[in-house]
PyMOL commands that place a pseudoatom at each C-alpha (Angstrom):
pseudoatom trace, name=CA, resn=UNK, resi=1, chain=A, elem=C, hetatm=0, pos=[7.915, 5.803, 9.414]
pseudoatom trace, name=CA, resn=UNK, resi=2, chain=A, elem=C, hetatm=0, pos=[4.311, 4.918, 9.125]
pseudoatom trace, name=CA, resn=UNK, resi=3, chain=A, elem=C, hetatm=0, pos=[1.897, 3.994, 6.518]
pseudoatom trace, name=CA, resn=UNK, resi=4, chain=A, elem=C, hetatm=0, pos=[-1.168, 5.746, 5.640]
pseudoatom trace, name=CA, resn=UNK, resi=5, chain=A, elem=C, hetatm=0, pos=[-4.223, 5.638, 3.551]
pseudoatom trace, name=CA, resn=UNK, resi=6, chain=A, elem=C, hetatm=0, pos=[-4.850, 8.656, 1.616]
pseudoatom trace, name=CA, resn=UNK, resi=7, chain=A, elem=C, hetatm=0, pos=[-8.786, 9.858, 1.998]
pseudoatom trace, name=CA, resn=UNK, resi=8, chain=A, elem=C, hetatm=0, pos=[-10.193, 12.215, 0.209]
pseudoatom trace, name=CA, resn=UNK, resi=9, chain=A, elem=C, hetatm=0, pos=[-13.460, 14.009, -0.050]
pseudoatom trace, name=CA, resn=UNK, resi=10, chain=A, elem=C, hetatm=0, pos=[-14.465, 16.403, -3.398]
pseudoatom trace, name=CA, resn=UNK, resi=11, chain=A, elem=C, hetatm=0, pos=[-15.963, 19.364, -2.264]
pseudoatom trace, name=CA, resn=UNK, resi=12, chain=A, elem=C, hetatm=0, pos=[-17.961, 21.948, -4.573]
pseudoatom trace, name=CA, resn=UNK, resi=13, chain=A, elem=C, hetatm=0, pos=[-20.520, 22.983, -1.795]
pseudoatom trace, name=CA, resn=UNK, resi=14, chain=A, elem=C, hetatm=0, pos=[-19.126, 25.538, 1.251]
pseudoatom trace, name=CA, resn=UNK, resi=15, chain=A, elem=C, hetatm=0, pos=[-22.279, 25.116, 3.650]
pseudoatom trace, name=CA, resn=UNK, resi=16, chain=A, elem=C, hetatm=0, pos=[-22.267, 21.434, 3.339]
pseudoatom trace, name=CA, resn=UNK, resi=17, chain=A, elem=C, hetatm=0, pos=[-18.646, 21.659, 4.080]
pseudoatom trace, name=CA, resn=UNK, resi=18, chain=A, elem=C, hetatm=0, pos=[-19.193, 23.621, 7.109]
pseudoatom trace, name=CA, resn=UNK, resi=19, chain=A, elem=C, hetatm=0, pos=[-22.040, 21.381, 8.283]
pseudoatom trace, name=CA, resn=UNK, resi=20, chain=A, elem=C, hetatm=0, pos=[-19.277, 18.436, 7.941]
pseudoatom trace, name=CA, resn=UNK, resi=21, chain=A, elem=C, hetatm=0, pos=[-16.661, 19.933, 9.746]
pseudoatom trace, name=CA, resn=UNK, resi=22, chain=A, elem=C, hetatm=0, pos=[-18.786, 20.465, 12.422]
pseudoatom trace, name=CA, resn=UNK, resi=23, chain=A, elem=C, hetatm=0, pos=[-20.886, 17.634, 12.758]
pseudoatom trace, name=CA, resn=UNK, resi=24, chain=A, elem=C, hetatm=0, pos=[-18.058, 15.185, 11.854]
pseudoatom trace, name=CA, resn=UNK, resi=25, chain=A, elem=C, hetatm=0, pos=[-14.349, 16.801, 12.254]
pseudoatom trace, name=CA, resn=UNK, resi=26, chain=A, elem=C, hetatm=0, pos=[-13.114, 13.773, 14.207]
pseudoatom trace, name=CA, resn=UNK, resi=27, chain=A, elem=C, hetatm=0, pos=[-14.178, 11.303, 11.320]
pseudoatom trace, name=CA, resn=UNK, resi=28, chain=A, elem=C, hetatm=0, pos=[-12.675, 13.654, 9.046]
pseudoatom trace, name=CA, resn=UNK, resi=29, chain=A, elem=C, hetatm=0, pos=[-9.811, 15.598, 10.545]
pseudoatom trace, name=CA, resn=UNK, resi=30, chain=A, elem=C, hetatm=0, pos=[-7.309, 12.916, 8.727]
pseudoatom trace, name=CA, resn=UNK, resi=31, chain=A, elem=C, hetatm=0, pos=[-8.741, 13.082, 4.994]
pseudoatom trace, name=CA, resn=UNK, resi=32, chain=A, elem=C, hetatm=0, pos=[-8.107, 15.351, 2.226]
pseudoatom trace, name=CA, resn=UNK, resi=33, chain=A, elem=C, hetatm=0, pos=[-10.126, 17.857, 0.586]
pseudoatom trace, name=CA, resn=UNK, resi=34, chain=A, elem=C, hetatm=0, pos=[-10.011, 18.210, -3.390]
pseudoatom trace, name=CA, resn=UNK, resi=35, chain=A, elem=C, hetatm=0, pos=[-11.144, 21.382, -4.807]
pseudoatom trace, name=CA, resn=UNK, resi=36, chain=A, elem=C, hetatm=0, pos=[-11.862, 21.581, -8.611]
pseudoatom trace, name=CA, resn=UNK, resi=37, chain=A, elem=C, hetatm=0, pos=[-11.029, 25.181, -8.758]
pseudoatom trace, name=CA, resn=UNK, resi=38, chain=A, elem=C, hetatm=0, pos=[-9.878, 27.856, -5.942]
pseudoatom trace, name=CA, resn=UNK, resi=39, chain=A, elem=C, hetatm=0, pos=[-12.128, 28.752, -3.941]
pseudoatom trace, name=CA, resn=UNK, resi=40, chain=A, elem=C, hetatm=0, pos=[-10.990, 30.958, -1.098]
pseudoatom trace, name=CA, resn=UNK, resi=41, chain=A, elem=C, hetatm=0, pos=[-14.194, 30.705, 0.663]
pseudoatom trace, name=CA, resn=UNK, resi=42, chain=A, elem=C, hetatm=0, pos=[-13.671, 27.390, 0.936]
pseudoatom trace, name=CA, resn=UNK, resi=43, chain=A, elem=C, hetatm=0, pos=[-9.667, 27.516, 1.628]
pseudoatom trace, name=CA, resn=UNK, resi=44, chain=A, elem=C, hetatm=0, pos=[-9.826, 29.455, 4.180]
pseudoatom trace, name=CA, resn=UNK, resi=45, chain=A, elem=C, hetatm=0, pos=[-12.504, 27.635, 6.383]
pseudoatom trace, name=CA, resn=UNK, resi=46, chain=A, elem=C, hetatm=0, pos=[-10.724, 24.129, 5.820]
pseudoatom trace, name=CA, resn=UNK, resi=47, chain=A, elem=C, hetatm=0, pos=[-7.435, 26.151, 6.887]
pseudoatom trace, name=CA, resn=UNK, resi=48, chain=A, elem=C, hetatm=0, pos=[-9.078, 27.755, 10.169]
pseudoatom trace, name=CA, resn=UNK, resi=49, chain=A, elem=C, hetatm=0, pos=[-9.924, 23.864, 10.909]
pseudoatom trace, name=CA, resn=UNK, resi=50, chain=A, elem=C, hetatm=0, pos=[-6.492, 22.715, 9.931]
pseudoatom trace, name=CA, resn=UNK, resi=51, chain=A, elem=C, hetatm=0, pos=[-7.463, 20.246, 7.396]
pseudoatom trace, name=CA, resn=UNK, resi=52, chain=A, elem=C, hetatm=0, pos=[-5.262, 19.406, 4.339]
pseudoatom trace, name=CA, resn=UNK, resi=53, chain=A, elem=C, hetatm=0, pos=[-6.569, 20.179, 0.773]
pseudoatom trace, name=CA, resn=UNK, resi=54, chain=A, elem=C, hetatm=0, pos=[-5.549, 20.758, -2.815]
pseudoatom trace, name=CA, resn=UNK, resi=55, chain=A, elem=C, hetatm=0, pos=[-6.552, 22.165, -5.879]
pseudoatom trace, name=CA, resn=UNK, resi=56, chain=A, elem=C, hetatm=0, pos=[-7.342, 19.603, -8.853]
pseudoatom trace, name=CA, resn=UNK, resi=57, chain=A, elem=C, hetatm=0, pos=[-4.271, 21.862, -10.716]
pseudoatom trace, name=CA, resn=UNK, resi=58, chain=A, elem=C, hetatm=0, pos=[-2.046, 20.314, -8.297]
pseudoatom trace, name=CA, resn=UNK, resi=59, chain=A, elem=C, hetatm=0, pos=[-1.430, 23.240, -5.854]
pseudoatom trace, name=CA, resn=UNK, resi=60, chain=A, elem=C, hetatm=0, pos=[-1.241, 21.310, -2.567]
pseudoatom trace, name=CA, resn=UNK, resi=61, chain=A, elem=C, hetatm=0, pos=[-1.859, 23.010, 1.249]
pseudoatom trace, name=CA, resn=UNK, resi=62, chain=A, elem=C, hetatm=0, pos=[-1.182, 20.750, 3.907]
pseudoatom trace, name=CA, resn=UNK, resi=63, chain=A, elem=C, hetatm=0, pos=[-0.814, 21.123, 7.836]
pseudoatom trace, name=CA, resn=UNK, resi=64, chain=A, elem=C, hetatm=0, pos=[2.686, 19.156, 7.836]
pseudoatom trace, name=CA, resn=UNK, resi=65, chain=A, elem=C, hetatm=0, pos=[4.757, 19.537, 4.943]
pseudoatom trace, name=CA, resn=UNK, resi=66, chain=A, elem=C, hetatm=0, pos=[5.760, 15.803, 4.880]
pseudoatom trace, name=CA, resn=UNK, resi=67, chain=A, elem=C, hetatm=0, pos=[2.561, 14.466, 3.744]
pseudoatom trace, name=CA, resn=UNK, resi=68, chain=A, elem=C, hetatm=0, pos=[3.458, 12.870, 0.806]
pseudoatom trace, name=CA, resn=UNK, resi=69, chain=A, elem=C, hetatm=0, pos=[0.908, 11.719, -2.172]
pseudoatom trace, name=CA, resn=UNK, resi=70, chain=A, elem=C, hetatm=0, pos=[2.104, 8.531, -4.087]
pseudoatom trace, name=CA, resn=UNK, resi=71, chain=A, elem=C, hetatm=0, pos=[0.356, 7.316, -6.776]
pseudoatom trace, name=CA, resn=UNK, resi=72, chain=A, elem=C, hetatm=0, pos=[0.988, 3.868, -7.717]
pseudoatom trace, name=CA, resn=UNK, resi=73, chain=A, elem=C, hetatm=0, pos=[0.693, 3.193, -11.690]
pseudoatom trace, name=CA, resn=UNK, resi=74, chain=A, elem=C, hetatm=0, pos=[0.047, -0.577, -13.153]
pseudoatom trace, name=CA, resn=UNK, resi=75, chain=A, elem=C, hetatm=0, pos=[2.631, -2.370, -14.662]
pseudoatom trace, name=CA, resn=UNK, resi=76, chain=A, elem=C, hetatm=0, pos=[5.373, -0.043, -12.930]
pseudoatom trace, name=CA, resn=UNK, resi=77, chain=A, elem=C, hetatm=0, pos=[7.607, -1.266, -9.545]
pseudoatom trace, name=CA, resn=UNK, resi=78, chain=A, elem=C, hetatm=0, pos=[7.459, 2.026, -7.070]
pseudoatom trace, name=CA, resn=UNK, resi=79, chain=A, elem=C, hetatm=0, pos=[10.651, 2.115, -4.864]
pseudoatom trace, name=CA, resn=UNK, resi=80, chain=A, elem=C, hetatm=0, pos=[10.161, 4.282, -1.821]
pseudoatom trace, name=CA, resn=UNK, resi=81, chain=A, elem=C, hetatm=0, pos=[13.460, 4.786, 0.173]
pseudoatom trace, name=CA, resn=UNK, resi=82, chain=A, elem=C, hetatm=0, pos=[12.260, 2.686, 3.172]
pseudoatom trace, name=CA, resn=UNK, resi=83, chain=A, elem=C, hetatm=0, pos=[13.105, -0.013, 0.115]
pseudoatom trace, name=CA, resn=UNK, resi=84, chain=A, elem=C, hetatm=0, pos=[9.705, -1.041, -0.023]
pseudoatom trace, name=CA, resn=UNK, resi=85, chain=A, elem=C, hetatm=0, pos=[9.473, -2.364, -3.805]
pseudoatom trace, name=CA, resn=UNK, resi=86, chain=A, elem=C, hetatm=0, pos=[5.665, -2.990, -5.124]
pseudoatom trace, name=CA, resn=UNK, resi=87, chain=A, elem=C, hetatm=0, pos=[5.094, -5.097, -8.333]
pseudoatom trace, name=CA, resn=UNK, resi=88, chain=A, elem=C, hetatm=0, pos=[2.151, -4.194, -9.918]
pseudoatom trace, name=CA, resn=UNK, resi=89, chain=A, elem=C, hetatm=0, pos=[2.125, -7.035, -12.664]
pseudoatom trace, name=CA, resn=UNK, resi=90, chain=A, elem=C, hetatm=0, pos=[2.225, -10.594, -12.991]
pseudoatom trace, name=CA, resn=UNK, resi=91, chain=A, elem=C, hetatm=0, pos=[5.682, -12.285, -12.825]
pseudoatom trace, name=CA, resn=UNK, resi=92, chain=A, elem=C, hetatm=0, pos=[6.218, -14.561, -15.405]
pseudoatom trace, name=CA, resn=UNK, resi=93, chain=A, elem=C, hetatm=0, pos=[8.046, -17.677, -15.828]
pseudoatom trace, name=CA, resn=UNK, resi=94, chain=A, elem=C, hetatm=0, pos=[12.264, -17.122, -16.173]
pseudoatom trace, name=CA, resn=UNK, resi=95, chain=A, elem=C, hetatm=0, pos=[11.798, -13.896, -14.520]
pseudoatom trace, name=CA, resn=UNK, resi=96, chain=A, elem=C, hetatm=0, pos=[14.013, -14.217, -11.646]
pseudoatom trace, name=CA, resn=UNK, resi=97, chain=A, elem=C, hetatm=0, pos=[13.801, -11.187, -8.835]
pseudoatom trace, name=CA, resn=UNK, resi=98, chain=A, elem=C, hetatm=0, pos=[16.376, -10.642, -5.602]
pseudoatom trace, name=CA, resn=UNK, resi=99, chain=A, elem=C, hetatm=0, pos=[16.861, -7.852, -3.530]
pseudoatom trace, name=CA, resn=UNK, resi=100, chain=A, elem=C, hetatm=0, pos=[17.033, -6.509, 0.292]
pseudoatom trace, name=CA, resn=UNK, resi=101, chain=A, elem=C, hetatm=0, pos=[13.911, -4.952, 1.812]
pseudoatom trace, name=CA, resn=UNK, resi=102, chain=A, elem=C, hetatm=0, pos=[10.170, -5.244, 1.766]
pseudoatom trace, name=CA, resn=UNK, resi=103, chain=A, elem=C, hetatm=0, pos=[8.586, -6.548, -1.535]
pseudoatom trace, name=CA, resn=UNK, resi=104, chain=A, elem=C, hetatm=0, pos=[4.543, -6.866, -2.022]
pseudoatom trace, name=CA, resn=UNK, resi=105, chain=A, elem=C, hetatm=0, pos=[3.423, -8.749, -4.884]
pseudoatom trace, name=CA, resn=UNK, resi=106, chain=A, elem=C, hetatm=0, pos=[0.172, -7.513, -6.243]
pseudoatom trace, name=CA, resn=UNK, resi=107, chain=A, elem=C, hetatm=0, pos=[-0.672, -10.242, -8.529]
pseudoatom trace, name=CA, resn=UNK, resi=108, chain=A, elem=C, hetatm=0, pos=[0.309, -13.954, -9.413]
pseudoatom trace, name=CA, resn=UNK, resi=109, chain=A, elem=C, hetatm=0, pos=[3.950, -15.356, -9.487]
pseudoatom trace, name=CA, resn=UNK, resi=110, chain=A, elem=C, hetatm=0, pos=[3.850, -18.223, -12.080]
pseudoatom trace, name=CA, resn=UNK, resi=111, chain=A, elem=C, hetatm=0, pos=[5.226, -21.146, -12.193]
pseudoatom trace, name=CA, resn=UNK, resi=112, chain=A, elem=C, hetatm=0, pos=[9.211, -20.731, -13.454]
pseudoatom trace, name=CA, resn=UNK, resi=113, chain=A, elem=C, hetatm=0, pos=[9.233, -17.975, -11.506]
pseudoatom trace, name=CA, resn=UNK, resi=114, chain=A, elem=C, hetatm=0, pos=[11.921, -17.303, -8.786]
pseudoatom trace, name=CA, resn=UNK, resi=115, chain=A, elem=C, hetatm=0, pos=[12.022, -14.635, -5.865]
pseudoatom trace, name=CA, resn=UNK, resi=116, chain=A, elem=C, hetatm=0, pos=[14.917, -14.456, -3.488]
pseudoatom trace, name=CA, resn=UNK, resi=117, chain=A, elem=C, hetatm=0, pos=[14.867, -11.983, -0.873]
pseudoatom trace, name=CA, resn=UNK, resi=118, chain=A, elem=C, hetatm=0, pos=[16.496, -10.721, 2.287]
pseudoatom trace, name=CA, resn=UNK, resi=119, chain=A, elem=C, hetatm=0, pos=[13.828, -8.959, 4.350]
pseudoatom trace, name=CA, resn=UNK, resi=120, chain=A, elem=C, hetatm=0, pos=[9.950, -9.147, 4.227]
pseudoatom trace, name=CA, resn=UNK, resi=121, chain=A, elem=C, hetatm=0, pos=[7.488, -10.318, 1.197]
pseudoatom trace, name=CA, resn=UNK, resi=122, chain=A, elem=C, hetatm=0, pos=[3.480, -10.074, 0.708]
pseudoatom trace, name=CA, resn=UNK, resi=123, chain=A, elem=C, hetatm=0, pos=[2.135, -12.483, -2.312]
pseudoatom trace, name=CA, resn=UNK, resi=124, chain=A, elem=C, hetatm=0, pos=[-1.443, -11.083, -2.530]
pseudoatom trace, name=CA, resn=UNK, resi=125, chain=A, elem=C, hetatm=0, pos=[-2.016, -13.563, -5.154]
pseudoatom trace, name=CA, resn=UNK, resi=126, chain=A, elem=C, hetatm=0, pos=[-1.600, -17.297, -6.116]
pseudoatom trace, name=CA, resn=UNK, resi=127, chain=A, elem=C, hetatm=0, pos=[2.420, -18.517, -6.246]
pseudoatom trace, name=CA, resn=UNK, resi=128, chain=A, elem=C, hetatm=0, pos=[3.171, -21.402, -8.081]
pseudoatom trace, name=CA, resn=UNK, resi=129, chain=A, elem=C, hetatm=0, pos=[6.605, -20.198, -8.535]
pseudoatom trace, name=CA, resn=UNK, resi=130, chain=A, elem=C, hetatm=0, pos=[10.149, -20.552, -6.565]
pseudoatom trace, name=CA, resn=UNK, resi=131, chain=A, elem=C, hetatm=0, pos=[9.596, -18.079, -3.324]
pseudoatom trace, name=CA, resn=UNK, resi=132, chain=A, elem=C, hetatm=0, pos=[13.035, -17.354, -0.825]
pseudoatom trace, name=CA, resn=UNK, resi=133, chain=A, elem=C, hetatm=0, pos=[11.852, -15.043, 2.276]
pseudoatom trace, name=CA, resn=UNK, resi=134, chain=A, elem=C, hetatm=0, pos=[14.612, -14.496, 4.813]
pseudoatom trace, name=CA, resn=UNK, resi=135, chain=A, elem=C, hetatm=0, pos=[13.010, -11.495, 6.789]
pseudoatom trace, name=CA, resn=UNK, resi=136, chain=A, elem=C, hetatm=0, pos=[10.905, -10.958, 10.043]
pseudoatom trace, name=CA, resn=UNK, resi=137, chain=A, elem=C, hetatm=0, pos=[7.412, -11.988, 8.514]
pseudoatom trace, name=CA, resn=UNK, resi=138, chain=A, elem=C, hetatm=0, pos=[6.274, -13.232, 5.022]
pseudoatom trace, name=CA, resn=UNK, resi=139, chain=A, elem=C, hetatm=0, pos=[2.355, -12.953, 3.789]
pseudoatom trace, name=CA, resn=UNK, resi=140, chain=A, elem=C, hetatm=0, pos=[0.698, -14.982, 1.324]
pseudoatom trace, name=CA, resn=UNK, resi=141, chain=A, elem=C, hetatm=0, pos=[-2.553, -15.296, -0.079]
pseudoatom trace, name=CA, resn=UNK, resi=142, chain=A, elem=C, hetatm=0, pos=[-2.382, -18.840, -1.971]
pseudoatom trace, name=CA, resn=UNK, resi=143, chain=A, elem=C, hetatm=0, pos=[0.313, -21.579, -2.607]
pseudoatom trace, name=CA, resn=UNK, resi=144, chain=A, elem=C, hetatm=0, pos=[-0.780, -24.625, -3.770]
pseudoatom trace, name=CA, resn=UNK, resi=145, chain=A, elem=C, hetatm=0, pos=[1.279, -25.587, -6.767]
pseudoatom trace, name=CA, resn=UNK, resi=146, chain=A, elem=C, hetatm=0, pos=[4.713, -23.146, -6.005]
pseudoatom trace, name=CA, resn=UNK, resi=147, chain=A, elem=C, hetatm=0, pos=[7.372, -23.617, -3.220]
pseudoatom trace, name=CA, resn=UNK, resi=148, chain=A, elem=C, hetatm=0, pos=[7.500, -21.190, -0.123]
pseudoatom trace, name=CA, resn=UNK, resi=149, chain=A, elem=C, hetatm=0, pos=[10.753, -21.333, 1.921]
pseudoatom trace, name=CA, resn=UNK, resi=150, chain=A, elem=C, hetatm=0, pos=[10.578, -19.084, 4.780]
pseudoatom trace, name=CA, resn=UNK, resi=151, chain=A, elem=C, hetatm=0, pos=[13.843, -18.406, 6.615]
pseudoatom trace, name=CA, resn=UNK, resi=152, chain=A, elem=C, hetatm=0, pos=[15.555, -21.616, 5.731]
pseudoatom trace, name=CA, resn=UNK, resi=153, chain=A, elem=C, hetatm=0, pos=[11.976, -23.544, 6.488]
pseudoatom trace, name=CA, resn=UNK, resi=154, chain=A, elem=C, hetatm=0, pos=[9.021, -24.823, 3.559]
pseudoatom trace, name=CA, resn=UNK, resi=155, chain=A, elem=C, hetatm=0, pos=[5.985, -23.210, 4.331]
pseudoatom trace, name=CA, resn=UNK, resi=156, chain=A, elem=C, hetatm=0, pos=[3.940, -26.043, 2.478]
pseudoatom trace, name=CA, resn=UNK, resi=157, chain=A, elem=C, hetatm=0, pos=[0.538, -25.306, 0.856]
pseudoatom trace, name=CA, resn=UNK, resi=158, chain=A, elem=C, hetatm=0, pos=[-1.486, -22.316, 1.844]
pseudoatom trace, name=CA, resn=UNK, resi=159, chain=A, elem=C, hetatm=0, pos=[-5.151, -21.755, 0.834]
pseudoatom trace, name=CA, resn=UNK, resi=160, chain=A, elem=C, hetatm=0, pos=[-6.132, -18.930, 2.859]
pseudoatom trace, name=CA, resn=UNK, resi=161, chain=A, elem=C, hetatm=0, pos=[-4.367, -15.187, 3.820]
pseudoatom trace, name=CA, resn=UNK, resi=162, chain=A, elem=C, hetatm=0, pos=[-1.956, -15.957, 5.999]
pseudoatom trace, name=CA, resn=UNK, resi=163, chain=A, elem=C, hetatm=0, pos=[1.268, -14.487, 8.150]
pseudoatom trace, name=CA, resn=UNK, resi=164, chain=A, elem=C, hetatm=0, pos=[4.449, -16.432, 8.848]
pseudoatom trace, name=CA, resn=UNK, resi=165, chain=A, elem=C, hetatm=0, pos=[6.927, -14.856, 11.882]
pseudoatom trace, name=CA, resn=UNK, resi=166, chain=A, elem=C, hetatm=0, pos=[9.520, -16.876, 12.560]
pseudoatom trace, name=CA, resn=UNK, resi=167, chain=A, elem=C, hetatm=0, pos=[8.130, -19.741, 14.304]
pseudoatom trace, name=CA, resn=UNK, resi=168, chain=A, elem=C, hetatm=0, pos=[4.379, -18.534, 14.313]
pseudoatom trace, name=CA, resn=UNK, resi=169, chain=A, elem=C, hetatm=0, pos=[1.902, -19.225, 11.211]
pseudoatom trace, name=CA, resn=UNK, resi=170, chain=A, elem=C, hetatm=0, pos=[-1.753, -17.192, 11.490]
pseudoatom trace, name=CA, resn=UNK, resi=171, chain=A, elem=C, hetatm=0, pos=[-4.381, -17.343, 9.494]
pseudoatom trace, name=CA, resn=UNK, resi=172, chain=A, elem=C, hetatm=0, pos=[-6.074, -14.223, 8.537]
pseudoatom trace, name=CA, resn=UNK, resi=173, chain=A, elem=C, hetatm=0, pos=[-9.301, -15.222, 6.704]
for i in range(1, 173): cmd.bond("trace and resi %d" % i, "trace and resi %d" % (i + 1))
show_as sticks, trace
zoom trace
């Protein structure tokens, strides 16, 4: 499974779209096009050029039926079949999270929170809690006051975005 970023162009002008397809096709071929309403002329142009599009009323036309559009809503945990869990909320003191798979934390982890994962963790804000990660990798943005144990070894302070892979550590910023 590969992760892809969904890129969308809003389309209203047929001639402009025709020109963009002609001059920039390699750059736009993996993007989606949004139509505010049905427009047969534009739809036919997109179909002829094997470009994905959807109409704001919810209809989707895709060259690959396996493409899916996912929306992540704030303050919800999104679990996908690949066992990725995304937490887009502050993990508060007293909260305990245990699990297996891939976990992404988009907000800070407060002191007193405990996370114990058999899998990979990505912490994209500051950590002040206790993190136990037994996976292939750990990505941490900032860990000054917290405790992080990666594959039975304490990580220590992290002041810049850093990835830990088994016996290696690489600062990304």
